LUMRO-381251 format. One record per residue: residue number from 0; z, x, y of N, C-alpha, C in turn. Coordinates in steps of 0.05 Angstrom, whole numbers. Layout:
BEGIN
[atom NUM [Z X Y] [Z X Y] [Z X Y]]
...
END
This chain:
BEGIN
[atom 0 [2284 677 1811] [2278 689 1837] [2252 704 1837]]
[atom 1 [2248 719 1815] [2223 735 1814] [2199 717 1814]]
[atom 2 [2200 695 1800] [2177 676 1799] [2171 665 1826]]
[atom 3 [2192 660 1843] [2188 649 1869] [2179 670 1889]]
[atom 4 [2187 695 1885] [2180 716 1905] [2152 727 1901]]
[atom 5 [2141 725 1878] [2114 737 1873] [2092 725 1890]]
[atom 6 [2091 698 1892] [2070 686 1909] [2072 695 1938]]
[atom 7 [2098 697 1948] [2102 705 1976] [2092 734 1979]]
[atom 8 [2099 751 1961] [2091 779 1962] [2060 781 1961]]
[atom 9 [2048 765 1943] [2019 765 1940] [2006 755 1966]]
[atom 10 [2019 735 1979] [2007 725 2004] [2009 746 2026]]
[atom 11 [2031 761 2027] [2034 782 2047] [2014 804 2043]]
[atom 12 [2010 812 2019] [1990 833 2013] [1962 824 2020]]
[atom 13 [1956 799 2013] [1929 788 2019] [1925 787 2049]]
[atom 14 [1945 779 2064] [1942 778 2093] [1938 806 2105]]
[atom 15 [1953 826 2095] [1950 853 2104] [1922 864 2097]]
[atom 16 [1912 857 2074] [1885 866 2067] [1864 854 2084]]
[atom 17 [1867 828 2091] [1848 815 2108] [1848 828 2136]]
[atom 18 [1872 835 2146] [1874 848 2172] [1861 875 2171]]
[atom 19 [1867 890 2150] [1855 917 2147] [1825 915 2145]]
[atom 20 [1815 896 2129] [1786 893 2126] [1773 887 2152]]
[atom 21 [1786 870 2168] [1775 863 2194] [1773 887 2213]]
[atom 22 [1794 903 2212] [1794 928 2228] [1772 947 2219]]
[atom 23 [1771 951 2193] [1751 970 2182] [1722 961 2187]]
[atom 24 [1718 935 2187] [1690 925 2191] [1680 931 2219]]
[atom 25 [1697 939 2237] [1689 945 2264] [1682 975 2268]]
[atom 26 [1687 991 2247] [1683 1019 2250] [1655 1028 2242]]
[atom 27 [1647 1052 2250] [1621 1063 2243] [1620 1071 2214]]
[atom 28 [1596 1074 2203] [1593 1082 2176] [1604 1110 2172]]
[atom 29 [1600 1128 2192] [1611 1155 2190] [1641 1155 2186]]
[atom 30 [1655 1138 2201] [1684 1137 2199] [1692 1126 2171]]
[atom 31 [1678 1105 2162] [1685 1093 2137] [1680 1112 2113]]
[atom 32 [1660 1129 2115] [1655 1148 2094] [1677 1169 2092]]
[atom 33 [1688 1175 2115] [1712 1193 2115] [1736 1180 2104]]
[atom 34 [1740 1154 2111] [1764 1140 2101] [1763 1136 2070]]
[atom 35 [1739 1136 2059] [1737 1133 2030] [1751 1157 2015]]
[atom 36 [1753 1179 2029] [1766 1203 2017] [1796 1203 2020]]
[atom 37 [1807 1184 2035] [1835 1183 2040] [1851 1173 2016]]
[atom 38 [1842 1151 2004] [1856 1140 1981] [1837 1124 1963]]
[atom 39 [1845 1119 1938] [1830 1103 1920] [1828 1074 1930]]
[atom 40 [1850 1065 1943] [1851 1038 1953] [1830 1033 1974]]
[atom 41 [1829 1051 1993] [1809 1049 2015] [1780 1051 2004]]
[atom 42 [1777 1069 1985] [1750 1073 1973] [1741 1047 1959]]
[atom 43 [1760 1034 1944] [1753 1009 1930] [1747 987 1950]]
[atom 44 [1762 986 1971] [1758 965 1991] [1731 969 2005]]
[atom 45 [1725 993 2013] [1700 999 2028] [1676 996 2010]]
[atom 46 [1679 1002 1985] [1656 1000 1966] [1651 971 1957]]
[atom 47 [1669 953 1964] [1666 925 1955] [1641 913 1968]]
[atom 48 [1623 900 1952] [1599 888 1963] [1604 867 1985]]
[atom 49 [1626 852 1983] [1633 832 2003] [1639 846 2029]]
[atom 50 [1655 868 2028] [1661 882 2052] [1636 894 2065]]
[atom 51 [1617 905 2049] [1593 916 2059] [1576 895 2074]]
[atom 52 [1575 871 2064] [1561 849 2078] [1575 842 2104]]
[atom 53 [1602 841 2103] [1617 834 2127] [1613 856 2149]]
[atom 54 [1613 881 2141] [1608 903 2160] [1580 901 2171]]
[atom 55 [1560 896 2155] [1532 894 2164] [1529 871 2183]]
[atom 56 [1540 847 2176] [1536 824 2194] [1549 828 2221]]
[atom 57 [1572 841 2222] [1585 847 2247] [1567 866 2264]]
[atom 58 [1557 887 2250] [1540 906 2264] [1514 894 2275]]
[atom 59 [1502 876 2259] [1477 864 2267] [1480 846 2292]]
[atom 60 [1504 835 2295] [1509 817 2318] [1521 832 2342]]
[atom 61 [1523 858 2340] [1533 875 2362] [1511 892 2373]]
[atom 62 [1501 886 2397] [1479 900 2409] [1486 930 2413]]
[atom 63 [1511 936 2415] [1519 964 2419] [1521 980 2393]]
[atom 64 [1514 967 2370] [1514 980 2344] [1487 986 2334]]
[atom 65 [1467 986 2352] [1439 991 2344] [1432 1020 2347]]
[atom 66 [1414 1029 2330] [1405 1057 2330] [1375 1058 2331]]
[atom 67 [1365 1080 2341] [1336 1084 2342] [1329 1108 2324]]
[atom 68 [1311 1103 2305] [1302 1123 2286] [1273 1131 2293]]
[atom 69 [1268 1156 2295] [1241 1165 2302] [1236 1192 2289]]
[atom 70 [1210 1200 2287] [1203 1225 2275] [1187 1242 2294]]
[atom 71 [1194 1267 2296] [1182 1285 2315] [1165 1306 2301]]
[atom 72 [1142 1312 2312] [1125 1333 2302] [1131 1359 2316]]
[atom 73 [1117 1380 2307] [1121 1407 2319] [1115 1407 2349]]
[atom 74 [1130 1423 2364] [1126 1426 2393] [1128 1456 2400]]
[atom 75 [1125 1462 2425] [1127 1490 2434] [1155 1502 2429]]
[atom 76 [1175 1484 2431] [1203 1494 2428] [1212 1493 2399]]
[atom 77 [1199 1476 2383] [1209 1472 2355] [1184 1467 2338]]
[atom 78 [1179 1485 2319] [1155 1483 2302] [1160 1468 2276]]
[atom 79 [1182 1454 2274] [1189 1439 2250] [1184 1410 2254]]
[atom 80 [1181 1396 2231] [1178 1367 2231] [1205 1355 2224]]
[atom 81 [1215 1336 2240] [1242 1326 2236] [1243 1296 2240]]
[atom 82 [1263 1284 2227] [1270 1256 2231] [1297 1255 2246]]
[atom 83 [1298 1240 2267] [1321 1239 2285] [1330 1210 2289]]
[atom 84 [1355 1207 2297] [1364 1181 2305] [1384 1184 2328]]
[atom 85 [1388 1163 2343] [1408 1162 2364] [1417 1134 2369]]
[atom 86 [1442 1130 2376] [1451 1103 2382] [1439 1093 2408]]
[atom 87 [1432 1068 2410] [1421 1056 2434] [1436 1030 2440]]
[atom 88 [1445 1027 2465] [1463 1005 2472] [1449 985 2490]]
[atom 89 [1463 963 2495] [1451 941 2511] [1450 948 2540]]
[atom 90 [1464 969 2549] [1462 977 2577] [1441 998 2582]]
[atom 91 [1422 1000 2564] [1399 1019 2566] [1409 1048 2566]]
[atom 92 [1429 1053 2550] [1438 1081 2546] [1433 1089 2517]]
[atom 93 [1429 1115 2513] [1427 1125 2486] [1447 1148 2483]]
[atom 94 [1456 1152 2458] [1475 1173 2453] [1461 1199 2445]]
[atom 95 [1476 1217 2434] [1465 1243 2426] [1445 1239 2403]]
[atom 96 [1423 1253 2406] [1402 1253 2385] [1411 1271 2362]]
[atom 97 [1410 1260 2338] [1419 1275 2314] [1396 1278 2295]]
[atom 98 [1392 1303 2285] [1371 1308 2265] [1382 1301 2238]]
[atom 99 [1366 1286 2222] [1375 1277 2196] [1362 1294 2173]]
[atom 100 [1376 1295 2151] [1365 1309 2128] [1344 1291 2115]]
[atom 101 [1323 1304 2105] [1301 1289 2092] [1312 1276 2066]]
[atom 102 [1305 1252 2060] [1315 1238 2036] [1299 1244 2011]]
[atom 103 [1295 1270 2005] [1278 1276 1982] [1283 1305 1975]]
[atom 104 [1279 1312 1949] [1280 1340 1940] [1254 1354 1946]]
[atom 105 [1233 1339 1955] [1208 1351 1962] [1211 1368 1987]]
[atom 106 [1197 1390 1989] [1195 1405 2014] [1175 1390 2031]]
[atom 107 [1186 1376 2052] [1169 1356 2067] [1147 1370 2084]]
[atom 108 [1123 1360 2081] [1101 1367 2099] [1101 1349 2123]]
[atom 109 [1104 1323 2119] [1108 1303 2139] [1116 1277 2125]]
[atom 110 [1120 1256 2141] [1128 1231 2129] [1119 1208 2146]]
[atom 111 [1120 1184 2135] [1114 1159 2150] [1138 1141 2146]]
[atom 112 [1148 1130 2168] [1168 1109 2167] [1154 1082 2171]]
[atom 113 [1158 1064 2152] [1143 1039 2153] [1160 1015 2163]]
[atom 114 [1185 1015 2155] [1201 991 2163] [1231 997 2160]]
[atom 115 [1247 983 2176] [1276 985 2174] [1288 957 2171]]
[atom 116 [1306 954 2152] [1318 927 2147] [1347 932 2137]]
[atom 117 [1366 920 2151] [1394 921 2143] [1404 950 2138]]
[atom 118 [1395 968 2154] [1403 996 2152] [1388 1012 2131]]
[atom 119 [1368 999 2118] [1352 1013 2097] [1324 1018 2108]]
[atom 120 [1312 1040 2101] [1287 1049 2113] [1267 1053 2090]]
[atom 121 [1243 1041 2093] [1220 1047 2075] [1206 1072 2087]]
[atom 122 [1206 1093 2072] [1194 1118 2082] [1178 1132 2060]]
[atom 123 [1155 1142 2068] [1138 1157 2050] [1140 1187 2058]]
[atom 124 [1149 1203 2040] [1152 1232 2045] [1130 1247 2030]]
[atom 125 [1115 1262 2044] [1093 1278 2033] [1103 1307 2029]]
[atom 126 [1103 1316 2004] [1112 1342 1997] [1090 1363 1998]]
[atom 127 [1098 1387 2007] [1079 1409 2007] [1080 1425 1981]]
[atom 128 [1105 1429 1971] [1109 1443 1946] [1130 1427 1930]]
[atom 129 [1123 1412 1909] [1095 1408 1899] [1081 1388 1917]]
[atom 130 [1054 1388 1917] [1039 1371 1935] [1036 1343 1923]]
[atom 131 [1053 1325 1932] [1052 1297 1924] [1068 1282 1944]]
[atom 132 [1069 1255 1941] [1085 1239 1959] [1104 1221 1944]]
[atom 133 [1125 1212 1957] [1144 1193 1945] [1149 1171 1965]]
[atom 134 [1147 1146 1955] [1155 1123 1972] [1184 1117 1965]]
[atom 135 [1201 1119 1986] [1230 1117 1982] [1242 1094 1998]]
[atom 136 [1265 1085 1988] [1282 1067 2003] [1307 1083 2009]]
[atom 137 [1314 1086 2035] [1333 1106 2044] [1353 1094 2063]]
[atom 138 [1378 1101 2060] [1399 1094 2079] [1405 1119 2095]]
[atom 139 [1396 1122 2120] [1400 1147 2135] [1429 1154 2140]]
[atom 140 [1447 1134 2141] [1475 1140 2148] [1491 1149 2124]]
[atom 141 [1485 1138 2100] [1500 1147 2076] [1485 1169 2063]]
[atom 142 [1459 1173 2069] [1443 1194 2056] [1432 1187 2029]]
[atom 143 [1438 1162 2019] [1429 1154 1993] [1399 1145 1994]]
[atom 144 [1385 1151 1973] [1357 1142 1972] [1349 1138 1943]]
[atom 145 [1328 1121 1939] [1317 1118 1912] [1286 1118 1915]]
[atom 146 [1272 1128 1895] [1243 1126 1895] [1235 1098 1885]]
[atom 147 [1219 1085 1901] [1210 1058 1894] [1190 1059 1871]]
[atom 148 [1189 1038 1855] [1170 1037 1832] [1141 1041 1842]]
[atom 149 [1125 1053 1825] [1097 1058 1832] [1081 1032 1827]]
[atom 150 [1064 1026 1846] [1048 1002 1843] [1023 1008 1827]]
[atom 151 [1013 988 1812] [989 991 1797] [965 998 1816]]
[atom 152 [967 987 1841] [946 991 1860] [955 1009 1883]]
[atom 153 [972 1028 1876] [984 1045 1897] [962 1061 1912]]
[atom 154 [964 1061 1939] [946 1075 1956] [962 1092 1975]]
[atom 155 [950 1113 1986] [965 1132 2002] [966 1124 2032]]
[atom 156 [948 1108 2042] [948 1104 2071] [936 1076 2077]]
[atom 157 [938 1070 2103] [927 1045 2114] [938 1020 2100]]
[atom 158 [964 1021 2095] [979 998 2086] [1002 992 2105]]
[atom 159 [1009 967 2106] [1032 959 2122] [1054 948 2104]]
[atom 160 [1079 955 2110] [1101 946 2093] [1121 930 2110]]
[atom 161 [1133 911 2097] [1155 896 2109] [1177 892 2088]]
[atom 162 [1202 888 2097] [1224 884 2078] [1243 864 2090]]
[atom 163 [1253 846 2073] [1272 826 2082] [1291 818 2059]]
[atom 164 [1314 808 2067] [1333 797 2047] [1325 768 2042]]
[atom 165 [1322 762 2016] [1317 735 2007] [1343 722 2000]]
[atom 166 [1354 706 2019] [1381 694 2014] [1380 673 1992]]
[atom 167 [1358 660 1987] [1356 640 1966] [1360 652 1939]]
[atom 168 [1349 676 1935] [1351 689 1909] [1370 714 1909]]
[atom 169 [1384 718 1931] [1402 740 1934] [1389 767 1926]]
[atom 170 [1366 772 1939] [1349 795 1931] [1335 806 1956]]
[atom 171 [1329 832 1956] [1312 843 1976] [1284 845 1966]]
[atom 172 [1264 839 1983] [1236 840 1976] [1220 856 1995]]
[atom 173 [1201 871 1985] [1183 888 2001] [1155 878 1997]]
[atom 174 [1141 873 2019] [1113 864 2018] [1095 886 2028]]
[atom 175 [1073 891 2013] [1054 911 2021] [1027 898 2025]]
[atom 176 [1015 902 2049] [989 891 2056] [970 913 2064]]
[atom 177 [947 915 2051] [927 935 2058] [912 927 2083]]
[atom 178 [903 947 2099] [889 941 2124] [859 937 2119]]
[atom 179 [847 920 2137] [819 916 2135] [803 941 2143]]
[atom 180 [816 959 2157] [802 984 2166] [802 1005 2144]]
[atom 181 [815 999 2122] [817 1019 2101] [796 1015 2079]]
[atom 182 [789 1036 2066] [771 1034 2043] [784 1019 2020]]
[atom 183 [811 1015 2022] [826 1001 2002] [830 971 2009]]
[atom 184 [813 961 2028] [817 933 2037] [814 913 2015]]
[atom 185 [800 920 1993] [797 901 1971] [820 902 1951]]
[atom 186 [839 921 1956] [862 923 1939] [881 899 1944]]
[atom 187 [891 886 1923] [908 862 1927] [934 869 1942]]
[atom 188 [943 850 1957] [970 852 1969] [991 849 1946]]
[atom 189 [1014 861 1950] [1034 860 1929] [1062 856 1941]]
[atom 190 [1080 846 1924] [1107 842 1932] [1126 854 1911]]
[atom 191 [1146 868 1920] [1166 880 1902] [1193 867 1905]]
[atom 192 [1202 855 1884] [1230 845 1883] [1247 867 1872]]
[atom 193 [1267 876 1888] [1284 898 1879] [1300 891 1854]]
[atom 194 [1306 865 1851] [1321 857 1827] [1304 861 1802]]
[atom 195 [1278 855 1804] [1261 857 1781] [1252 886 1777]]
[atom 196 [1248 900 1798] [1241 929 1796] [1212 934 1792]]
[atom 197 [1194 914 1797] [1166 920 1794] [1149 903 1814]]
[atom 198 [1125 914 1821] [1107 901 1840] [1091 879 1826]]
[atom 199 [1086 857 1841] [1069 836 1832] [1047 829 1852]]
[atom 200 [1023 824 1843] [1002 815 1861] [1009 788 1872]]
[atom 201 [1001 784 1897] [1004 757 1909] [977 744 1912]]
[atom 202 [976 718 1911] [951 703 1914] [939 708 1941]]
[atom 203 [913 708 1943] [899 712 1968] [905 688 1987]]
[atom 204 [903 694 2013] [908 673 2033] [888 650 2028]]
[atom 205 [897 625 2030] [879 602 2025] [854 601 2043]]
[atom 206 [857 612 2067] [835 613 2086] [815 635 2078]]
[atom 207 [790 629 2077] [770 648 2068] [764 670 2088]]
[atom 208 [755 693 2077] [745 715 2094] [765 725 2115]]
[atom 209 [790 727 2107] [811 737 2124] [814 767 2120]]
[atom 210 [815 782 2142] [819 811 2140] [844 818 2157]]
[atom 211 [863 831 2144] [887 839 2158] [881 863 2177]]
[atom 212 [894 862 2200] [888 882 2221] [913 899 2226]]
[atom 213 [912 924 2216] [935 942 2220] [925 969 2230]]
[atom 214 [941 981 2248] [938 1009 2255] [964 1023 2247]]
[atom 215 [965 1048 2252] [988 1064 2244] [1014 1055 2256]]
[atom 216 [1013 1042 2280] [1037 1035 2294] [1048 1008 2286]]
[atom 217 [1033 993 2271] [1040 965 2265] [1059 963 2241]]
[atom 218 [1075 941 2241] [1091 934 2218] [1092 904 2217]]
[atom 219 [1104 893 2195] [1105 864 2192] [1129 853 2209]]
[atom 220 [1125 829 2220] [1147 816 2234] [1161 796 2215]]
[atom 221 [1188 796 2216] [1203 778 2199] [1217 758 2217]]
[atom 222 [1211 733 2213] [1224 712 2229] [1220 685 2214]]
[atom 223 [1240 667 2217] [1239 641 2203] [1234 644 2173]]
[atom 224 [1246 664 2161] [1245 667 2132] [1217 674 2122]]
[atom 225 [1201 687 2139] [1174 694 2130] [1164 720 2142]]
[atom 226 [1147 734 2128] [1133 757 2139] [1109 747 2156]]
[atom 227 [1103 761 2178] [1081 754 2195] [1065 778 2201]]
[atom 228 [1038 775 2203] [1021 797 2212] [995 785 2224]]
[atom 229 [979 802 2237] [955 794 2250] [931 797 2231]]
[atom 230 [914 777 2230] [890 777 2214] [866 767 2231]]
[atom 231 [842 771 2220] [818 764 2235] [798 751 2216]]
[atom 232 [783 731 2226] [762 718 2211] [743 705 2230]]
[atom 233 [717 710 2226] [696 698 2242] [701 702 2272]]
[atom 234 [708 727 2280] [712 734 2308] [735 719 2321]]
[atom 235 [754 711 2305] [779 699 2316] [803 713 2305]]
[atom 236 [824 717 2321] [848 730 2312] [870 709 2311]]
[atom 237 [888 712 2292] [910 693 2288] [933 707 2273]]
[atom 238 [955 693 2271] [978 704 2256] [981 691 2229]]
[atom 239 [983 707 2208] [987 697 2181] [1016 700 2174]]
[atom 240 [1027 680 2159] [1055 681 2151] [1057 678 2120]]
[atom 241 [1078 691 2109] [1082 690 2080] [1111 687 2075]]
[atom 242 [1119 664 2063] [1147 657 2059] [1161 677 2040]]
[atom 243 [1184 686 2047] [1198 707 2031] [1209 696 2005]]
[atom 244 [1222 673 2006] [1235 662 1982] [1215 649 1963]]
[atom 245 [1197 632 1974] [1178 617 1957] [1153 632 1952]]
[atom 246 [1148 654 1966] [1125 671 1963] [1099 655 1965]]
[atom 247 [1097 640 1986] [1073 624 1992] [1065 628 2021]]
[atom 248 [1038 627 2026] [1028 629 2053] [1034 604 2069]]
[atom 249 [1041 607 2095] [1046 585 2112] [1022 578 2129]]
[atom 250 [1027 562 2150] [1006 554 2168] [997 577 2185]]
[atom 251 [970 578 2190] [959 598 2208] [968 592 2237]]
[atom 252 [977 612 2251] [985 609 2279] [963 622 2297]]
[atom 253 [947 606 2311] [926 617 2328] [938 634 2351]]
[atom 254 [923 654 2359] [929 669 2383] [911 659 2406]]
[atom 255 [921 660 2430] [903 652 2452] [879 670 2453]]
[atom 256 [855 659 2459] [831 674 2459] [832 698 2478]]
[atom 257 [843 694 2502] [845 715 2521] [863 738 2512]]
[atom 258 [880 733 2492] [897 754 2482] [881 775 2466]]
[atom 259 [861 766 2452] [847 785 2434] [818 791 2443]]
[atom 260 [809 778 2464] [781 781 2471] [773 810 2479]]
[atom 261 [791 824 2493] [785 851 2502] [804 872 2491]]
[atom 262 [817 865 2469] [839 882 2459] [829 907 2445]]
[atom 263 [845 928 2446] [841 952 2430] [857 949 2404]]
[atom 264 [881 939 2406] [896 933 2382] [915 909 2387]]
[atom 265 [922 895 2366] [940 872 2368] [961 875 2346]]
[atom 266 [986 871 2353] [1007 871 2334] [1027 849 2339]]
[atom 267 [1045 843 2320] [1066 824 2323] [1092 836 2316]]
[atom 268 [1114 825 2327] [1141 833 2320] [1160 811 2328]]
[atom 269 [1185 815 2321] [1206 796 2328] [1223 809 2350]]
[atom 270 [1227 795 2372] [1245 804 2394] [1262 780 2402]]
[atom 271 [1288 784 2401] [1306 762 2409] [1302 736 2393]]
[atom 272 [1297 739 2367] [1293 715 2350] [1269 699 2357]]
[atom 273 [1249 712 2370] [1224 698 2376] [1201 715 2366]]
[atom 274 [1179 702 2358] [1155 716 2349] [1140 725 2374]]
[atom 275 [1133 751 2375] [1119 762 2397] [1093 775 2388]]
[atom 276 [1073 776 2405] [1048 790 2400] [1043 808 2423]]
[atom 277 [1031 831 2418] [1026 851 2439] [998 862 2436]]
[atom 278 [986 870 2458] [959 881 2458] [957 904 2476]]
[atom 279 [938 922 2471] [929 942 2490] [900 936 2496]]
[atom 280 [895 927 2520] [868 917 2526] [853 938 2543]]
[atom 281 [826 937 2542] [809 952 2560] [789 933 2571]]
[atom 282 [792 927 2597] [775 907 2610] [771 915 2639]]
[atom 283 [745 915 2647] [738 922 2675] [750 949 2682]]
[atom 284 [747 968 2663] [756 996 2667] [786 999 2671]]
[atom 285 [801 978 2663] [830 980 2664] [842 978 2637]]
[atom 286 [862 995 2632] [876 994 2607] [903 980 2612]]
[atom 287 [908 959 2597] [932 943 2602] [947 936 2577]]
[atom 288 [973 940 2578] [991 932 2556] [1002 904 2563]]
[atom 289 [1000 885 2544] [1010 858 2548] [1028 850 2525]]
[atom 290 [1049 835 2532] [1067 824 2512] [1069 793 2516]]
[atom 291 [1065 779 2493] [1066 750 2493] [1089 741 2475]]
[atom 292 [1101 718 2483] [1123 707 2467] [1116 678 2459]]
[atom 293 [1120 671 2434] [1115 644 2424] [1141 628 2428]]
[atom 294 [1143 613 2449] [1169 600 2455] [1176 578 2435]]
[atom 295 [1156 563 2425] [1161 543 2405] [1145 551 2380]]
[atom 296 [1160 559 2360] [1147 570 2336] [1127 550 2324]]
[atom 297 [1103 560 2319] [1083 544 2306] [1065 529 2325]]
[atom 298 [1072 527 2350] [1055 513 2370] [1039 534 2386]]
[atom 299 [1013 533 2382] [996 554 2394] [996 553 2424]]
[atom 300 [1001 529 2435] [1001 526 2464] [1026 537 2478]]
[atom 301 [1045 546 2461] [1070 556 2473] [1071 586 2476]]
[atom 302 [1048 599 2472] [1046 628 2477] [1048 633 2508]]
[atom 303 [1067 650 2516] [1070 657 2544] [1068 687 2548]]
[atom 304 [1052 695 2567] [1051 724 2573] [1075 731 2591]]
[atom 305 [1090 751 2582] [1115 758 2596] [1114 786 2607]]
[atom 306 [1097 804 2597] [1095 831 2607] [1066 839 2610]]
[atom 307 [1059 851 2632] [1032 862 2636] [1035 888 2651]]
[atom 308 [1027 910 2638] [1030 937 2650] [1002 950 2651]]
[atom 309 [992 956 2674] [967 971 2677] [973 1000 2678]]
[atom 310 [961 1016 2660] [965 1045 2659] [939 1057 2649]]
[atom 311 [924 1072 2665] [899 1083 2656] [901 1104 2634]]
[atom 312 [926 1114 2629] [929 1135 2609] [938 1125 2582]]
[atom 313 [944 1099 2580] [953 1088 2554] [930 1086 2534]]
[atom 314 [934 1097 2511] [915 1093 2489] [924 1069 2473]]
[atom 315 [949 1070 2463] [961 1048 2448] [990 1047 2456]]
[atom 316 [1003 1024 2452] [1031 1021 2458] [1043 1000 2440]]
[atom 317 [1069 1002 2435] [1083 984 2417] [1111 978 2426]]
[atom 318 [1119 953 2429] [1147 946 2436] [1166 954 2414]]
[atom 319 [1190 962 2421] [1209 971 2401] [1236 957 2402]]
[atom 320 [1245 948 2425] [1272 937 2427] [1274 921 2453]]
[atom 321 [1290 899 2452] [1295 883 2476] [1324 887 2483]]
[atom 322 [1329 897 2507] [1356 901 2517] [1368 874 2526]]
[atom 323 [1395 873 2530] [1408 849 2537] [1399 837 2563]]
[atom 324 [1390 855 2581] [1381 845 2608] [1351 836 2607]]
[atom 325 [1339 836 2584] [1311 826 2581] [1290 848 2582]]
[atom 326 [1298 872 2591] [1279 895 2591] [1271 902 2562]]
[atom 327 [1246 910 2559] [1235 916 2532] [1228 946 2531]]
[atom 328 [1238 960 2511] [1232 988 2506] [1205 989 2493]]
[atom 329 [1187 1006 2504] [1159 1007 2494] [1152 1036 2488]]
[atom 330 [1142 1041 2465] [1131 1068 2457] [1102 1069 2465]]
[atom 331 [1094 1092 2478] [1067 1094 2488] [1054 1121 2479]]
[atom 332 [1029 1120 2472] [1013 1144 2467] [993 1146 2490]]
[atom 333 [991 1170 2502] [974 1173 2525] [950 1192 2520]]
[atom 334 [931 1191 2538] [908 1209 2536] [916 1238 2542]]
[atom 335 [935 1241 2559] [942 1268 2568] [957 1283 2546]]
[atom 336 [944 1301 2532] [956 1317 2511] [965 1300 2487]]
[atom 337 [982 1312 2471] [992 1299 2446] [1019 1285 2450]]
[atom 338 [1030 1288 2474] [1057 1277 2478] [1057 1247 2479]]
[atom 339 [1079 1235 2469] [1084 1207 2471] [1108 1203 2489]]
[atom 340 [1112 1179 2498] [1135 1174 2515] [1144 1145 2511]]
[atom 341 [1167 1139 2523] [1178 1112 2523] [1181 1102 2552]]
[atom 342 [1179 1076 2554] [1182 1064 2580] [1191 1035 2578]]
[atom 343 [1198 1022 2600] [1203 994 2601] [1184 982 2622]]
[atom 344 [1188 957 2629] [1171 945 2650] [1174 960 2676]]
[atom 345 [1198 970 2681] [1204 983 2707] [1192 1010 2710]]
[atom 346 [1188 1024 2687] [1177 1051 2689] [1186 1068 2666]]
[atom 347 [1184 1095 2668] [1191 1113 2646] [1220 1110 2638]]
[atom 348 [1225 1111 2611] [1252 1110 2600] [1259 1139 2592]]
[atom 349 [1273 1153 2608] [1277 1182 2604] [1301 1188 2586]]
[atom 350 [1316 1168 2577] [1339 1174 2560] [1331 1181 2531]]
[atom 351 [1306 1174 2524] [1296 1183 2498] [1277 1207 2503]]
[atom 352 [1276 1226 2484] [1260 1250 2488] [1230 1245 2488]]
[atom 353 [1216 1262 2503] [1187 1262 2502] [1178 1281 2479]]
[atom 354 [1153 1282 2475] [1143 1300 2454] [1124 1286 2435]]
[atom 355 [1118 1300 2413] [1100 1288 2393] [1117 1270 2375]]
[atom 356 [1122 1246 2385] [1139 1227 2371] [1121 1206 2358]]
[atom 357 [1122 1203 2333] [1105 1184 2319] [1119 1158 2315]]
[atom 358 [1116 1141 2336] [1127 1114 2334] [1158 1115 2333]]
[atom 359 [1171 1096 2319] [1200 1095 2318] [1208 1066 2312]]
[atom 360 [1233 1063 2303] [1244 1036 2296] [1273 1034 2304]]
[atom 361 [1280 1010 2313] [1308 1003 2317] [1320 994 2291]]
[atom 362 [1345 1003 2285] [1357 994 2260] [1387 994 2263]]
[atom 363 [1400 979 2245] [1429 975 2245] [1441 992 2223]]
[atom 364 [1462 1007 2229] [1474 1023 2208] [1489 1005 2188]]
[atom 365 [1489 1013 2163] [1501 997 2142] [1511 1015 2120]]
[atom 366 [1527 1002 2102] [1538 1016 2078] [1522 1009 2053]]
[atom 367 [1501 993 2056] [1487 983 2032] [1474 1007 2018]]
[atom 368 [1478 1008 1992] [1468 1029 1976] [1441 1021 1963]]
[atom 369 [1420 1035 1969] [1394 1028 1956] [1394 1030 1926]]
[atom 370 [1411 1048 1916] [1413 1052 1887] [1424 1027 1872]]
[atom 371 [1440 1011 1886] [1451 988 1873] [1434 963 1875]]
[atom 372 [1412 965 1890] [1395 942 1894] [1373 938 1873]]
[atom 373 [1366 960 1861] [1343 959 1843] [1353 963 1814]]
[atom 374 [1341 949 1795] [1349 951 1768] [1329 965 1751]]
END
């Protein structure tokens, strides 16, 4: 009897665990961290790497599980520098703004957020005492962080970072590209495999005399298994791609000439699984923000202009998020004072705070521990 009853009992327990796992995967990271304290069984289940991936995949596919991470500078009401986040939903609503603890033992003077991927944030924290900086990989919801390895060609500014999961090699990779506007433009681009734990130089782009174009608001776009960014050569602008798994450059994607002819800045990003390009133009005494979508990836003739906003006060602007109804959240820096603001095509987006806000990123909360990714 015992021999026959064990498989049935095992099947019942397995079914109950599957049901429990499905329920837990729908909860927030905050709730799951509390449940870890309830019992060893729940802690083991929640700490399981398979469960963490299941939770992340569910959250990534739920538009109401997205968060907005931004950093605020001193203002008249608050003279401190802070990193904040708030939930942002598909109905253009945001939740309560929450101030986060800095992910470092340094007394922070300020910081730069470069990229968000799977709930992990690449952030550089500049310390006042002692005076140095740390490049960190940080999970804002669990509070865990690690200091990333130092590059042989490490530079302090004018670099752009991107991060993506390499499913072929079951690894996260970080790409660093120096800007053409920097004195470090001759410094090689590098890639960091978290499994290996060290930076490697990547070969130069096969096309000659290419200069990457980055400003402080830009980041790399990740789509179709490749990093993408804007580069320039011989008075022409185009999109460069670099495959994440094979670590090889792909085909150059030209930009329409009228997109870059009068631009102040050009950037690329991914919105709704499509590669997008945006510009802030100054033409005939008009300042205009424009957003273009590449409907058919790789075909230069499939670029379509979808947003055009004329605003005489815009210095630079950057898209941040596409809501379910097609509206795009845009961060803007204006001539009037130091304040920044957010808007959509329709007008000001007042649910996010105004003030000295330095850019910002949409990200998905996750349980992934940065400490377990690097060896």
